[in-house]
LOKOL-625900 format. One line per field, with one value per residue (C-alpha): residue number from 1; residue in one letter; x negated, y negated, z. Coordinates in Angstrom, 3 decimals. Example, Ala and Ser with C-alpha at 12.3 -4.5 7.8 and 13.67 -1.06 7.14 Angstrom:
2
num c(1 2)
residu c(A S)
px c(-12.300 -13.670)
py c(4.500 1.060)
pz c(7.800 7.140)
***
This chain:
314
num c(1 2 3 4 5 6 7 8 9 10 11 12 13 14 15 16 17 18 19 20 21 22 23 24 25 26 27 28 29 30 31 32 33 34 35 36 37 38 39 40 41 42 43 44 45 46 47 48 49 50 51 52 53 54 55 56 57 58 59 60 61 62 63 64 65 66 67 68 69 70 71 72 73 74 75 76 77 78 79 80 81 82 83 84 85 86 87 88 89 90 91 92 93 94 95 96 97 98 99 100 101 102 103 104 105 106 107 108 109 110 111 112 113 114 115 116 117 118 119 120 121 122 123 124 125 126 127 128 129 130 131 132 133 134 135 136 137 138 139 140 141 142 143 144 145 146 147 148 149 150 151 152 153 154 155 156 157 158 159 160 161 162 163 164 165 166 167 168 169 170 171 172 173 174 175 176 177 178 179 180 181 182 183 184 185 186 187 188 189 190 191 192 193 194 195 196 197 198 199 200 201 202 203 204 205 206 207 208 209 210 211 212 213 214 215 216 217 218 219 220 221 222 223 224 225 226 227 228 229 230 231 232 233 234 235 236 237 238 239 240 241 242 243 244 245 246 247 248 249 250 251 252 253 254 255 256 257 258 259 260 261 262 263 264 265 266 267 268 269 270 271 272 273 274 275 276 277 278 279 280 281 282 283 284 285 286 287 288 289 290 291 292 293 294 295 296 297 298 299 300 301 302 303 304 305 306 307 308 309 310 311 312 313 314)
residu c(M A K Y L V T G G A G F I G C N L V R Y I L D K G H Q V V V L D D F S T G K R T N L A N V S G R I E L I E G D I R D R T A A D R A V A G C A A I F H E A A L G S V P R S V D D P V T S H D V N V N G T I T L L E A A R G A G I K R I I F A A S S A A Y G D Q A K S P K H E G M V P M P I S P Y G A G K V A C E M Y L Q A Y W A V Y G M E T L S L R Y F N V F G P F Q D P G G A Y A A V I P A F V S Q L L R G Q P P Q V Y G D G E Q S R D F C F I Q N V C Q A N W L A A N A P P E A C G G Q V L N I A C N R A I T L N Q I L A E L K D L L G T D V P A T Y Q D A R A G D V K H S L A D V S L A S E T I G Y E P T V F F E E G L A K A I D W Y S E N L G)
px c(-83.236 -83.976 -82.572 -81.054 -79.874 -76.616 -76.176 -72.546 -71.659 -68.265 -67.163 -65.335 -68.313 -70.564 -68.277 -67.772 -71.529 -72.037 -69.751 -71.464 -74.903 -73.605 -72.100 -75.574 -76.758 -78.733 -78.723 -77.271 -77.873 -75.245 -75.948 -72.777 -71.522 -67.848 -67.201 -65.485 -66.083 -63.710 -64.416 -61.527 -63.454 -65.986 -63.607 -63.829 -67.630 -68.572 -70.039 -72.301 -73.989 -76.183 -74.284 -76.116 -73.776 -75.621 -75.938 -78.058 -79.715 -80.933 -84.509 -84.365 -81.286 -82.824 -86.074 -84.148 -81.997 -84.813 -87.014 -87.761 -85.594 -86.584 -84.720 -82.230 -78.880 -78.200 -74.417 -73.959 -72.635 -69.983 -67.996 -65.447 -65.861 -62.996 -64.495 -67.826 -66.057 -64.379 -67.590 -70.767 -73.153 -72.087 -71.976 -75.598 -76.755 -75.345 -76.052 -79.436 -81.044 -79.731 -81.364 -84.717 -84.541 -83.897 -86.728 -89.136 -87.992 -88.470 -91.911 -92.940 -91.794 -93.509 -90.254 -90.715 -87.302 -84.412 -81.259 -79.324 -75.612 -75.810 -72.799 -71.424 -70.743 -74.332 -73.148 -70.574 -68.117 -70.404 -68.492 -70.844 -69.427 -70.284 -72.579 -76.112 -79.059 -81.097 -78.670 -79.774 -77.720 -75.209 -73.165 -70.203 -69.602 -71.741 -71.245 -72.693 -75.565 -76.432 -76.437 -78.795 -81.090 -81.226 -82.114 -84.996 -86.264 -86.165 -88.139 -90.647 -91.091 -91.844 -94.324 -96.116 -95.765 -95.165 -91.760 -89.615 -86.459 -83.399 -80.433 -77.193 -74.806 -71.419 -68.476 -64.963 -65.166 -61.978 -60.925 -60.144 -60.847 -60.559 -58.866 -55.546 -55.102 -55.984 -56.624 -59.665 -58.201 -59.352 -56.756 -55.890 -55.215 -53.442 -51.139 -50.485 -49.757 -47.326 -45.539 -45.210 -43.528 -41.252 -42.963 -43.825 -47.517 -49.389 -51.365 -53.797 -53.852 -51.878 -52.804 -54.685 -58.054 -59.920 -62.325 -64.464 -62.927 -65.174 -64.012 -66.032 -67.348 -69.278 -70.913 -71.932 -73.417 -75.367 -76.813 -77.921 -79.537 -81.329 -82.601 -84.044 -85.368 -89.125 -91.115 -91.676 -87.883 -87.754 -89.868 -87.379 -85.044 -81.443 -78.808 -75.107 -72.835 -69.401 -67.447 -67.852 -64.110 -62.102 -58.638 -56.351 -54.502 -51.221 -52.266 -53.062 -49.628 -47.928 -49.922 -49.237 -45.507 -45.403 -47.359 -45.358 -41.971 -41.153 -40.445 -40.936 -41.760 -45.025 -45.367 -48.048 -50.058 -52.869 -56.233 -58.716 -61.947 -64.964 -63.010 -64.280 -61.892 -63.401 -65.959 -67.158 -70.398 -72.970 -74.226 -76.758 -79.784 -78.566 -78.150 -81.704 -83.313 -81.657 -79.432 -76.178 -73.019 -69.549 -67.672 -64.327 -62.566 -59.815 -56.604 -58.038 -59.548 -56.320 -54.363 -56.924 -56.660 -52.869 -52.354 -54.802 -53.309 -49.769 -50.679 -52.750 -51.174 -47.506)
py c(92.929 89.790 86.272 84.565 81.012 80.380 76.718 75.775 78.809 77.390 77.154 79.781 81.642 80.892 82.315 85.516 85.844 85.253 88.200 90.358 89.765 90.321 93.622 94.593 94.222 90.992 87.589 84.546 80.819 78.532 74.932 73.008 69.451 70.500 67.876 70.562 73.738 74.667 75.726 78.187 80.034 81.066 81.452 85.214 85.324 82.180 84.199 86.154 83.289 80.298 77.254 74.031 71.175 68.881 67.427 69.318 65.989 65.540 66.839 67.234 69.459 71.398 71.979 73.294 75.555 77.217 78.010 81.705 82.777 85.564 84.012 81.276 81.547 78.015 77.743 74.174 71.795 69.236 71.445 70.816 69.448 66.915 65.603 65.025 63.188 60.927 60.321 61.402 59.528 61.336 64.650 64.149 62.972 65.947 68.655 67.611 65.607 68.086 70.938 69.142 68.482 72.161 73.233 70.947 72.250 75.826 75.013 73.401 76.456 78.924 80.535 82.147 83.403 81.072 82.214 79.323 79.094 77.907 77.557 78.581 74.840 74.743 76.122 73.408 74.032 75.824 77.999 80.976 83.805 85.541 83.060 84.353 82.900 82.297 79.572 75.972 74.373 71.817 70.681 68.391 67.289 65.605 68.717 70.951 68.551 68.521 72.300 72.511 69.953 72.165 75.182 73.203 72.282 75.925 76.897 74.123 75.188 78.716 77.462 74.976 76.411 80.101 80.119 83.109 81.549 82.869 80.871 82.834 81.242 82.054 82.120 81.692 83.209 83.967 85.762 85.282 81.917 79.980 76.646 76.099 72.467 69.097 67.686 69.906 73.288 76.350 77.690 81.088 79.959 76.868 79.027 81.434 78.626 76.976 80.236 81.194 77.850 78.192 75.276 75.244 76.094 73.158 74.090 71.633 72.244 74.913 77.785 79.596 78.503 81.554 82.255 85.137 85.580 87.278 88.626 87.383 90.834 90.933 87.594 88.724 91.891 89.864 87.580 90.519 92.224 88.982 88.573 92.084 92.127 92.536 89.284 89.637 89.355 86.021 83.693 80.890 83.228 82.301 85.065 85.161 86.635 87.585 90.555 90.165 89.819 86.752 86.128 83.212 81.099 82.264 85.880 85.030 83.490 86.557 88.863 86.715 86.497 90.271 90.789 88.180 89.080 85.576 83.896 80.190 78.505 76.602 72.965 72.009 68.792 67.279 69.028 67.461 65.739 68.007 71.266 73.882 75.819 79.302 80.882 84.481 85.889 88.350 89.947 92.330 90.316 90.408 94.163 94.562 92.130 92.842 95.862 93.892 95.619 94.265 96.730 94.934 93.820 91.267 93.198 95.004 91.797 89.879 92.594 92.515 88.739 88.488 89.873 87.368 84.509 85.477 85.598 82.412 80.227 81.042)
pz c(46.351 44.351 44.596 41.551 40.960 39.126 38.248 37.788 39.875 40.858 37.240 35.194 33.735 36.684 39.374 37.399 36.983 40.710 41.483 38.864 40.423 43.966 42.813 41.631 45.240 44.860 46.548 44.809 45.180 43.633 42.628 41.800 42.287 41.928 39.271 37.200 39.241 42.054 45.621 45.368 42.644 45.297 48.233 48.625 48.200 50.124 52.993 50.653 48.780 49.504 48.258 47.456 46.612 44.271 40.778 38.278 37.399 40.985 41.166 44.941 44.707 41.810 43.714 46.701 44.529 42.570 45.579 45.844 42.910 40.538 37.614 36.783 35.032 33.799 33.393 34.652 32.008 31.305 28.966 26.211 22.704 23.096 26.344 24.597 21.764 24.330 26.319 24.475 26.781 29.949 28.100 26.998 30.403 32.294 29.749 28.325 31.115 33.664 31.747 31.599 35.337 35.990 33.680 35.496 38.885 37.683 36.264 39.526 41.489 39.156 38.004 34.605 33.494 32.567 30.789 29.255 28.434 24.836 22.542 19.157 18.712 17.444 14.086 13.502 10.674 8.231 5.778 5.993 8.084 10.295 11.985 12.571 14.461 11.298 10.201 10.652 13.467 12.170 15.179 14.514 18.101 20.778 22.920 20.205 19.565 23.268 23.469 20.486 22.136 25.228 23.102 21.630 25.095 26.195 23.097 23.799 27.433 26.248 23.638 25.900 29.406 28.755 30.450 29.496 28.098 26.305 25.007 24.779 22.303 23.810 21.464 22.929 26.402 28.329 31.498 35.218 36.868 33.603 34.265 32.429 33.473 32.078 28.650 28.067 28.983 27.043 24.659 26.194 29.796 28.441 26.302 29.185 31.630 29.219 28.388 32.054 32.706 29.708 27.970 24.254 23.733 22.206 19.083 17.505 13.759 11.903 14.235 11.483 12.826 14.081 16.910 18.120 21.586 24.122 27.490 30.446 31.370 28.095 28.899 32.387 30.931 28.351 31.023 33.141 30.162 29.323 32.876 32.794 29.220 28.627 28.441 24.704 24.186 26.007 23.900 23.354 21.477 20.640 20.656 19.766 22.443 21.167 19.787 15.989 15.402 14.328 15.798 14.902 17.434 15.919 16.514 20.143 20.603 19.166 21.455 24.528 23.831 23.570 26.824 28.731 27.275 26.085 22.760 23.466 20.127 19.806 18.822 16.311 16.417 14.368 14.554 16.989 16.014 16.442 16.298 13.838 11.605 11.792 14.102 13.893 15.306 14.079 17.317 15.784 16.962 20.576 20.206 18.884 21.349 24.707 24.006 24.112 22.940 23.815 26.008 26.420 23.246 22.767 23.437 26.456 27.803 27.358 29.160 32.000 32.227 32.092 35.588 37.038 35.022 36.030 39.722 39.767 37.096 37.534)
***
C-alpha cells in the first residue's frame, strides 16, 4: 500500500481521483483550501483520507502534505478561462506560484513523480485539428498561459533535478461532482441544472463551437497510468487526455433534452473573451507513452452522469 497526494482533492476532478486511488487500495492525502472545492465532495470518504486544509502557495502546508508520498497528483488550480480573464493576477498567483511551491516541497522531500493537470487551453484557437502535442502552444487566455508556464516548470524540474514529471492536457472533462453553479460553471452541469429547473440553457456564441468531451473515469485512468509508467516515460512529457471526438454545444443540448425529456429552448448570447471555437484532441501519444485509451465515450458518460446530476442538482 502506497500513499499518494492529491492537491485540490475536494474539487471535481480531484475528488473523483481520490475515490479512484482509494478503490485501488492505497492511502490518500488531500491538500485543499476549499476556495473552490467543497467539503461535501469528500463527505463519504472523509474517514479514509488524511485531509490537510491549506493553500497550495503555503510552503508549510505543502511540506506537510508531500511527506511520505509515493507520487503527487497536482489537480489544485483556480480554474475557468472567464475567471482568469476577469482576474489574471490571482489566476497566475494560484496556478503558477502554487505549482512552483509544490515542486519545491516535493524536491525537498525527495519525491520523484508528479502528475500535473494541464489543459487543452494551451493550444488556444489554432485552426489545425486535431490538436497534437507537437504544436507550439498559443494560449489566448491568462488561464491557458498559466497552465503552459506550469508545463515548462515541470519540464525544467525534470531537466535540472531529475524529477519524473508528466503534464496531462485535459480536454473538456465532465461527470459526477462537477459544480453547476456560479458564473464560471462548466457547460454540461450548467445545461443540466437549467433544464432540470425548466430554465432556458444559456449558450455563449452560436452553439456550433465544438469540444472534445471526456468523461471523468478516463481522466482518472490516465492519471493512474501516468503514476505507474516507467521513468523513461516521465521526462517532462506533455500528453493529451480526451476521446478524439468533437461534439458541438447544440448537439449536447439535443442529447440532454432527449435524456431529460424536456424541450426548453436555449437562449444565445455573445461569445466570451478567451473561449476557443473548436477543440479536438489527438490522443495517440498518450496511448504510446502510458497506454491510455478512453473507455467511456460521450453518450455513455452523459447517461452515467445524468442520474447523479438529477439527484444532486435537481
